C-alpha positions in Angstrom: 199.3 118.4 174.0 201.3 121.4 174.9 204.0 120.6 172.4 201.3 120.3 169.6 199.6 123.5 170.5 201.7 125.9 168.4 201.4 123.5 165.4 197.6 123.4 165.8 197.4 127.1 166.2 199.2 127.5 162.9 197.2 124.7 161.1 193.7 125.6 162.3 193.2 128.9 160.5 194.6 127.6 157.2 192.4 124.5 156.7 189.2 125.0 154.6 187.4 122.2 156.5 185.6 122.6 159.8 188.1 121.4 162.3 187.1 120.5 165.9 188.6 119.1 169.0 186.1 117.6 171.5 186.3 115.5 174.6 184.9 111.9 174.8 181.6 113.3 176.1 181.2 115.4 173.0 182.0 118.8 174.5 183.5 121.1 171.9 186.9 122.3 173.1 188.3 124.1 170.0 187.1 125.0 166.5 188.7 126.9 163.6 187.3 129.9 161.8 185.7 127.9 159.1 182.9 127.1 161.6 182.1 130.8 161.7 182.4 131.2 157.9 180.1 128.2 157.1 177.8 127.9 160.1 177.8 131.4 161.4 178.8 130.7 165.0 181.6 132.5 166.8 184.3 130.5 168.7 182.8 131.8 171.9 179.3 130.5 171.0 180.6 127.1 170.2 182.9 126.6 173.2 181.5 124.3 175.9 178.6 123.4 173.6 178.2 119.7 172.6 178.6 118.4 169.1 175.1 117.0 169.3 173.5 120.4 170.1 173.7 121.4 166.4 172.7 118.1 164.8 169.4 117.7 162.9 166.9 115.8 165.0 166.5 113.1 162.3 170.3 112.5 162.4 170.8 112.3 166.1 170.7 108.5 166.5 173.2 107.9 163.7 175.5 110.7 165.0 175.4 109.2 168.5 176.4 105.8 167.1 179.2 107.4 165.2 180.5 109.2 168.4 180.4 105.9 170.3 182.7 104.5 167.7 185.1 107.4 168.3 184.9 106.9 172.1 185.7 103.2 171.4 188.9 104.4 169.6 187.6 103.6 166.2 188.4 106.0 163.3 185.3 107.4 161.5 185.4 108.3 157.8 182.7 109.6 155.4 180.0 110.0 158.0 177.4 112.5 156.8 174.8 114.4 158.9 172.9 117.7 158.8 174.3 120.5 161.0 172.3 123.5 162.0 173.5 127.0 161.1 173.1 130.1 163.3 170.3 131.3 160.9 168.3 128.0 161.5 169.2 126.5 158.1 171.1 123.2 157.8 174.3 122.3 156.0 175.3 118.8 155.0 178.6 117.8 156.5 180.9 114.9 155.8 182.9 113.9 158.9 186.2 112.2 159.6 187.4 111.7 163.2 190.4 110.3 164.9 190.4 109.5 168.7 193.5 110.0 170.7 193.5 109.6 174.5 190.6 111.6 175.9 190.3 113.8 172.9 188.5 113.4 169.6 190.0 115.2 166.6 187.4 115.7 163.9 187.3 117.4 160.5 184.0 118.1 158.5 183.6 119.1 154.9 180.6 121.0 153.7 179.1 118.9 150.9 175.8 120.7 150.7 176.4 122.2 147.2 177.7 118.8 145.9 174.7 117.0 147.3 172.4 119.6 145.7 174.1 119.1 142.4 173.9 115.4 142.7 170.2 115.6 143.6 169.5 117.8 140.6 171.3 115.4 138.4 169.4 112.5 139.8 166.1 114.3 139.4 167.0 115.3 135.9 167.9 111.7 135.1 164.6 110.5 136.6 162.7 113.2 134.6 164.4 112.2 131.4 163.7 108.5 132.0 160.1 109.3 132.8 159.8 111.2 129.5 161.4 108.3 127.6 159.2 105.7 129.2 156.2 107.7 128.1 157.2 107.6 124.5 155.9 104.5 122.8 158.5 104.7 120.0 161.7 102.7 119.9 165.0 104.6 120.1 168.4 103.4 118.9 171.7 105.2 119.4 174.5 104.8 116.9 178.1 105.9 117.2 180.0 107.6 114.4 180.8 104.2 112.9 177.2 103.0 112.9 177.5 100.7 115.9 174.4 100.2 118.1 175.5 101.5 121.5 172.1 101.9 123.2 168.4 101.5 122.7 165.0 101.9 124.3 162.0 99.9 123.1 158.4 101.0 123.8 157.4 97.4 123.4 159.9 94.5 123.1 157.5 92.9 120.6 158.5 95.7 118.2 162.1 94.4 118.2 162.9 92.2 115.2 165.6 90.5 117.3 166.8 90.2 120.9 169.1 93.1 122.1 172.0 90.7 122.4 172.0 90.3 118.6 172.5 94.0 117.8 173.9 95.9 120.8 177.6 96.5 120.2 177.4 95.5 116.6 177.6 97.5 113.4 174.5 98.2 111.4 175.9 96.2 108.5 176.1 93.1 110.7 172.5 93.3 111.8 170.3 94.7 109.0 169.8 93.6 105.4 172.2 95.3 103.1 169.9 97.9 101.5 168.4 98.9 104.8 171.8 98.9 106.5 173.1 101.3 103.8 170.1 103.6 104.4 170.8 103.8 108.1 174.6 104.2 107.6 174.0 107.0 105.1 171.7 108.6 107.5 174.3 108.5 110.3 176.9 110.0 108.0 174.6 112.8 106.8 173.4 113.7 110.3 177.0 114.0 111.7 177.9 116.1 108.7 175.0 118.5 109.6 172.8 117.4 106.7 169.1 116.8 107.3 167.7 113.3 106.7 164.0 113.0 105.8 161.9 110.4 107.6 161.9 107.1 105.8 159.9 103.9 106.0 160.9 100.3 105.9 159.7 96.8 106.7 161.1 94.1 109.0 160.0 90.5 109.7 158.6 90.3 113.3 157.5 87.3 115.4 153.9 87.8 114.4 154.4 88.8 110.7 155.8 91.6 108.6 156.0 94.9 110.4 156.1 98.4 108.9 158.2 101.1 110.5 159.0 104.8 110.1 162.4 106.2 111.2 163.4 109.8 112.1 167.1 110.5 112.7 168.8 113.4 114.6 172.2 114.2 116.1 172.8 113.2 119.7 175.9 115.1 120.8 178.8 115.6 118.4 179.5 111.9 117.6 176.3 110.0 118.1 173.0 109.7 116.2 169.6 108.8 117.7 167.0 107.1 115.5 163.4 107.3 116.6 161.5 104.4 115.1 157.7 104.1 115.2 155.9 100.9 114.5 153.2 101.9 111.9 152.1 98.4 111.1 148.5 98.9 112.3 148.3 102.3 110.6 149.5 100.7 107.3 147.0 97.9 107.7 144.2 100.4 108.3 145.2 102.4 105.3 145.3 99.3 103.1 141.9 98.2 104.5 140.5 101.6 103.5 142.0 101.4 100.0 140.6 97.9 99.5 137.2 99.0 100.8 137.2 102.0 98.5 138.2 99.8 95.5 135.4 97.3 96.4 132.9 100.2 96.6 133.9 101.4 93.2 133.4 97.9 91.7 130.0 97.5 93.4 129.0 101.0 92.1 130.0 100.0 88.5 128.0 96.8 88.8 124.9 98.4 90.3 125.0 101.2 87.7 124.6 98.6 84.9 121.4 97.3 86.5 120.1 100.7 87.2 120.3 101.6 83.4 118.4 98.5 82.3 114.8 99.5 81.3 112.1 98.0 83.5 109.7 95.5 81.7 106.7 93.7 83.2 107.5 90.7 81.0 110.4 90.0 83.1 108.0 89.1 85.9 
C-alpha cells in the first residue's frame, strides 16, 4: 500500500469520476476532489463515514447486496444507486468496484444528466405514441425510393393487405399501376419541396370496396409520411343523400302532375 500511495496521490485529483477507497465494513478511507465538486462534501466530512450513510433509503438493500459481493471478492460493474448531496438533493451514480485484501477500490460516475435525458426521450416517445394511437387514420412512411418503411393503422380492417405484403417493398410492387404512380409522384414532389393536394382513391377490402383520402407531407429530409383516412362510410352517406334527393325530385314531379289535374265529381 505504501508503494502505491504516491501513484494514488497523483491519480486521484486527475480523475473526473468519484474515486473512493473503503474498508470491508464500508468505512470511507479516502476520496478524491470530485466528491466535493459533485456532492458538495469536503474530504474531512466524508472521512470515517460509511458509504451507506449517503445512499437513498429506497436503494439501501440493493447497495448492501452489492457491497457483500465486494466483500466476497467479486468485482462489481454498472451498479446504479442514488447518492445524497450535501444540499439534500440526490445524484444518480453508476459504480464499479474492485476488492483487494481488506480494501475496496470503487469508482462512481455521475449519470444524473444522462438519465434525465433518457427519461425525457422515453417520455417524449410515450407522448408521441399516445398521440399516434389517438389518431384513427392510417399512416405510411416511404423512403426516397418509394419503399414502405413503416406504418401505423388505426384499424387493421382498413388495410387492404397484411403488413408482410407491403413493408419493405416498393409502392410499384404493391399498388395498382395508376395508384402507385400517384403515390410515387407525391413522394417525389414532397421531397422536392412541392406541395401535393389531398387525393382520393379506392381499394378492395375484405368487406367490399373502400374509399380513402390521402394527405402527404415531408418526414425529415428523405422520408415522406402519408396520412390515409378511410372515408367509405362518409362516401356511402353522401351517396345515400344524393339518391334520396334524386328520389324526392322524382316524387315531386309525379305528385305535381296529379296536383294539376282538375277535380271532377264524375270520377267518384
